[in-house]
C-alpha positions as CSV (number, residue, x, y, z in Angstrom):
1,M,15.0,-14.8,-5.3
2,R,12.1,-16.7,-6.7
3,P,8.7,-15.7,-8.0
4,L,6.0,-18.0,-6.4
5,R,3.1,-19.3,-8.4
6,N,0.5,-21.8,-7.2
7,P,-2.8,-22.4,-9.1
8,A,-4.3,-23.8,-5.9
9,L,-4.1,-20.4,-4.4
10,G,-7.0,-19.1,-6.6
11,L,-9.8,-20.2,-4.3
12,A,-7.9,-19.0,-1.2
13,M,-7.4,-15.6,-2.8
14,I,-11.2,-15.3,-3.5
15,L,-12.0,-16.2,0.1
16,A,-9.4,-13.9,1.5
17,L,-10.5,-10.9,-0.6
18,A,-14.1,-11.6,0.4
19,A,-13.0,-11.1,4.0
20,L,-11.7,-7.6,3.2
21,P,-14.1,-4.7,3.1
22,A,-15.6,-3.9,-0.3
23,A,-14.8,-0.2,0.3
24,G,-12.9,1.8,2.9
25,D,-9.4,1.6,4.2
26,V,-7.4,-1.4,5.1
27,A,-4.3,-1.4,7.4
28,F,-1.6,-4.0,6.8
29,V,0.3,-3.8,10.1
30,T,3.7,-5.6,10.3
31,C,4.0,-7.2,13.7
32,Q,7.6,-8.0,14.5
33,N,7.3,-10.1,17.6
34,G,4.4,-12.2,16.2
35,D,6.0,-12.9,12.8
36,A,2.8,-11.6,11.3
37,V,0.9,-9.0,9.4
38,S,-2.4,-8.0,11.0
39,V,-5.0,-7.0,8.3
40,L,-7.4,-4.5,9.8
41,D,-10.7,-3.2,8.3
42,L,-10.6,0.4,9.5
43,S,-14.3,0.9,8.8
44,T,-15.3,-1.8,11.3
45,G,-12.2,-2.0,13.5
46,E,-12.0,-5.7,13.0
47,E,-8.9,-7.8,12.2
48,T,-10.1,-9.7,9.1
49,A,-6.9,-11.7,8.6
50,R,-3.6,-12.5,10.2
51,W,-0.8,-13.5,7.7
52,S,2.2,-15.5,8.8
53,V,5.3,-13.6,7.8
54,P,8.5,-15.2,9.2
55,G,11.7,-13.3,10.1
56,K,10.3,-10.5,12.3
57,P,8.7,-8.2,9.8
58,A,9.0,-4.4,10.4
59,G,9.2,-2.5,7.1
60,V,6.1,-2.3,5.0
61,A,4.8,-0.6,1.8
62,V,1.4,-0.9,0.2
63,G,2.1,-0.7,-3.5
64,T,1.0,2.2,-5.6
65,G,-2.3,1.1,-7.1
66,G,-3.1,-1.1,-4.1
67,T,-2.3,-4.5,-5.8
68,A,0.5,-5.7,-3.5
69,V,1.9,-5.4,0.0
70,F,5.7,-5.4,0.4
71,T,7.3,-6.5,3.7
72,V,10.8,-6.5,5.1
73,S,11.9,-9.1,7.7
74,P,15.3,-8.0,9.1
75,D,16.0,-11.2,11.0
76,S,15.8,-13.4,7.9
77,K,16.9,-10.6,5.6
78,T,13.9,-11.3,3.4
79,V,11.8,-9.0,1.3
80,R,8.4,-10.3,0.1
81,R,5.7,-9.2,-2.3
82,L,2.3,-10.4,-1.1
83,S,-1.0,-10.2,-2.9
84,L,-4.0,-8.8,-1.0
85,D,-4.9,-12.4,0.2
86,G,-1.5,-12.8,1.9
87,A,-0.1,-15.1,-0.7
88,V,3.7,-14.7,-1.3
89,R,4.1,-13.8,-5.0
90,A,7.9,-13.1,-4.9
91,E,10.6,-13.0,-2.3
92,V,14.3,-12.3,-2.1
93,T,16.9,-12.8,0.6
94,L,19.4,-10.0,0.7
95,D,22.9,-10.1,2.2
96,G,22.9,-7.1,4.5
97,G,20.5,-5.6,6.9
98,P,17.2,-4.7,5.1
99,V,15.1,-2.3,7.2
100,G,13.1,0.4,5.3
101,V,11.1,0.1,2.1
102,A,9.3,2.3,-0.4
103,H,7.5,1.5,-3.6
104,D,8.1,3.6,-6.7
105,G,5.0,2.7,-8.9
106,R,6.0,5.2,-11.5
107,H,9.2,3.2,-12.4
108,R,8.0,-0.2,-11.1
109,R,10.8,-0.3,-8.5
110,L,11.1,-1.1,-4.8
111,F,13.7,0.6,-2.7
112,V,15.1,-1.1,0.4
113,S,17.6,0.4,2.9
114,D,20.6,-1.6,4.1
115,W,21.3,-0.8,7.7
116,Y,24.6,-2.5,7.8
117,N,26.3,-1.6,4.5
118,A,25.5,2.1,3.8
119,R,23.5,1.5,0.7
120,L,20.0,1.2,-0.8
121,W,18.9,-1.7,-3.0
122,V,16.8,-1.1,-6.1
123,L,14.6,-4.1,-6.8
124,D,12.2,-4.8,-9.6
125,A,8.8,-4.4,-8.0
126,E,7.3,-7.4,-9.6
127,T,10.0,-10.1,-9.3
128,L,12.2,-8.4,-6.6
129,V,15.2,-9.1,-8.7
130,P,18.0,-6.6,-7.7
131,Q,18.6,-4.0,-10.3
132,A,21.1,-1.5,-8.7
133,E,22.6,-0.3,-5.5
134,L,22.8,3.3,-4.3
135,S,25.4,4.6,-2.0
136,A,24.2,6.1,1.3
137,G,25.7,7.1,4.6
138,A,25.9,4.9,7.7
139,A,22.8,3.1,8.8
140,P,20.1,4.2,6.3
141,A,16.6,3.5,7.7
142,G,13.3,5.2,6.7
143,L,12.5,5.7,3.0
144,A,9.8,7.8,1.3
145,I,8.8,8.9,-2.2
146,S,7.7,12.5,-2.9
147,P,4.1,13.1,-3.8
148,D,5.0,13.7,-7.5
149,G,7.1,10.5,-7.6
150,R,10.3,12.3,-8.6
151,I,12.4,12.2,-5.4
152,L,13.4,9.4,-3.1
153,A,14.4,10.4,0.5
154,A,16.4,8.2,2.8
155,A,16.9,8.9,6.5
156,V,20.6,8.1,7.2
157,R,20.6,7.6,11.0
158,D,24.3,7.3,11.9
159,A,25.3,10.1,9.5
160,D,22.8,12.6,10.9
161,Q,21.6,13.3,7.4
162,V,18.9,12.8,4.9
163,T,19.9,11.9,1.3
164,L,17.7,12.8,-1.7
165,Y,17.8,10.9,-5.0
166,D,16.3,11.4,-8.4
167,T,13.9,8.5,-9.0
168,E,14.4,8.8,-12.8
169,T,18.2,8.6,-13.0
170,L,18.9,7.3,-9.4
171,A,21.5,10.0,-9.0
172,P,21.9,11.6,-5.6
173,L,20.6,15.2,-5.4
174,H,21.3,16.4,-2.0
175,E,22.8,15.3,1.3
176,V,21.1,17.3,4.0
177,S,22.4,17.6,7.6
178,V,19.6,17.2,10.1
179,G,19.2,16.5,13.8
180,T,20.6,13.5,15.7
181,R,19.9,10.0,14.4
182,P,17.0,10.6,11.9
183,F,15.0,7.4,11.4
184,G,11.5,7.9,10.0
185,L,10.4,10.5,7.5
186,G,7.6,11.6,5.3
187,F,6.6,14.1,2.6
188,A,3.8,16.5,3.4
189,P,1.1,17.1,0.7
190,D,2.8,20.4,-0.3
191,G,6.1,18.5,-1.0
192,R,8.1,19.5,2.1
193,L,10.0,16.7,3.8
194,F,9.8,16.0,7.5
195,A,12.4,13.8,9.2
196,G,12.1,12.6,12.8
197,N,15.3,12.8,14.7
198,V,15.2,10.2,17.5
199,G,18.4,11.4,19.1
200,S,17.6,15.1,19.4
201,N,13.8,15.0,19.9
202,D,13.0,17.2,17.0
203,V,11.8,17.2,13.4
204,T,13.8,18.7,10.5
205,V,11.7,20.3,7.7
206,I,13.4,20.2,4.3
207,D,12.8,21.8,0.9
208,P,13.6,18.7,-1.2
209,A,14.1,20.7,-4.4
210,S,16.9,22.8,-3.0
211,G,18.0,20.6,-0.1
212,E,17.6,23.6,2.2
213,V,16.6,23.1,5.9
214,L,13.5,25.2,6.5
215,A,13.0,24.6,10.2
216,T,13.8,22.4,13.2
217,V,10.8,21.8,15.4
218,P,11.0,20.3,18.9
219,V,8.6,17.4,19.6
220,G,8.3,14.6,22.1
221,K,10.9,12.2,23.3
222,R,12.4,9.9,20.6
223,P,10.3,10.9,17.5
224,Y,10.0,8.0,15.0
225,G,7.5,8.5,12.2
226,V,5.4,11.2,10.6
227,A,2.1,11.4,8.7
228,F,-0.2,14.2,7.5
229,A,-3.9,15.0,7.5
230,A,-6.2,18.1,8.0
231,G,-3.3,20.6,7.4
232,R,-1.3,19.0,10.2
233,A,1.8,16.8,10.8
234,F,1.5,13.9,13.3
235,V,4.8,12.7,14.8
236,T,5.0,9.6,16.9
237,N,7.1,9.9,20.1
238,Q,8.3,6.4,21.2
239,Y,9.4,7.2,24.7
240,A,6.6,9.6,25.5
241,N,3.7,7.4,24.3
242,T,2.3,10.4,22.5
243,V,1.8,12.0,19.1
244,S,2.9,15.6,18.5
245,V,0.6,17.5,16.3
246,L,2.1,20.4,14.3
247,S,0.4,23.0,12.1
248,L,1.6,22.8,8.5
249,D,1.0,26.6,8.2
250,D,3.5,27.8,10.8
251,L,4.9,24.6,12.3
252,S,3.5,25.5,15.7
253,T,2.6,22.7,18.1
254,V,-1.2,22.3,18.0
255,A,-1.5,19.5,20.6
256,T,0.0,16.4,22.1
257,V,-2.2,13.3,21.9
258,E,-1.7,10.3,24.2
259,V,-1.8,7.0,22.4
260,G,-0.6,3.4,23.3
261,E,2.8,2.3,24.6
262,Y,5.8,2.9,22.3
263,P,4.1,4.4,19.2
264,E,6.0,3.8,16.0
265,G,4.5,3.5,12.5
266,V,2.0,6.2,11.6
267,A,-0.1,6.8,8.5
268,A,-3.2,8.8,7.3
269,T,-6.5,7.3,6.2
270,S,-8.7,8.5,3.4
271,D,-11.4,9.7,5.8
272,G,-9.3,12.0,7.9
273,R,-7.9,9.8,10.6
274,I,-4.4,9.0,11.7
275,A,-3.4,5.4,12.5
276,V,-0.7,4.8,15.0
277,A,1.0,1.4,15.7
278,N,1.8,0.9,19.3
279,W,4.6,-1.6,19.5
280,F,4.5,-2.5,23.2
281,D,0.8,-2.9,23.8
282,N,-0.2,-4.6,20.5
283,T,-2.7,-1.9,19.4
284,L,-3.4,0.4,16.5
285,S,-4.7,3.8,17.7
286,L,-7.0,5.8,15.5
287,I,-7.0,9.6,15.9
288,D,-9.5,12.0,14.4
289,A,-7.2,14.5,12.6
290,E,-9.7,17.4,13.1
291,T,-10.8,16.9,16.7
292,L,-7.6,15.2,17.8
293,E,-9.5,12.6,19.8
294,V,-8.5,9.0,19.9
295,T,-11.6,7.3,18.5
296,A,-10.5,3.6,18.6
297,S,-7.9,1.2,19.8
298,L,-7.7,-1.9,17.6
299,D,-6.0,-5.1,18.6
300,T,-3.1,-6.5,16.5
301,A,-0.7,-9.4,16.6
302,D,2.3,-9.1,18.9
303,G,4.7,-6.2,18.3
304,P,3.2,-3.9,15.7
305,R,5.8,-1.8,14.0
306,A,4.2,-0.7,10.6
307,F,7.4,1.0,9.5
308,G,6.3,2.5,6.2
309,A,3.2,3.1,4.1
310,F,0.9,0.5,5.6
311,I,-2.6,1.7,4.6
312,L,-4.5,0.8,1.5
313,T,-6.9,3.8,1.0
314,G,-10.2,3.7,-0.8
315,D,-11.9,0.9,-2.7
316,L,-10.1,-2.3,-3.3
317,P,-8.9,-2.7,-6.9
């Protein structure tokens, strides 16, 4: 691991930030095939920058406070912290199979899942120096932090479970049996946890405080990620090229929205839209969360994955 500093980057940072919108949301879309991050101004629909990020980046987390973007490149086993101009400020090469990532701004930590070694790394969010390791079941993938910052959730694919940890003590709280091969997950605004089970084509809804399974809801084929807006959950279905829309009130299916080919990463914007990364057709679909219409399809670099929290919402810091 090494923190990277270069005074010559000052001018480059000013120019890059000038290219970003002064207000409005920005999407930082990891594009695995293209070894890149596409930076998209969601107010204009334009790609304002394309960062070179070697090692086939997939996992991504926009840091709490919007001052950094963290990427995970599984092929090179590299985790990076980039400033908003795309400059690498720190990086670390890990010895396993890094996949998912979540930023814990409250404790200035970064959590990274290790697909190969049944563990999670705990890194210092500034330097990326490893601080601890947490045990997990086989093949941990997606990670998420609860809205109050108190709980870390890990989708443990090959164990068919979700593991919950206390972010203060790092102690495990619950191991929850879910559907088959959970991969992506997300916390709803009310605190409930939704896990997409790619092997059983359903979503498990969990009370994270008790570890109780509240419901299992069928969705499309091979559900991957989940995001929330307008009192609804939006679940990407890889094999169906659709997004399942569920009511948060009663978990009924509201609609099924067609998007691009092989949708994966999904996140909500601050103005009531849902952004969906379509891996196979190199686009980001934008869905109006109220009308459920696809309002735009934005071009990205090759192979957008956006596995994680990839949108910077509101004004730039």
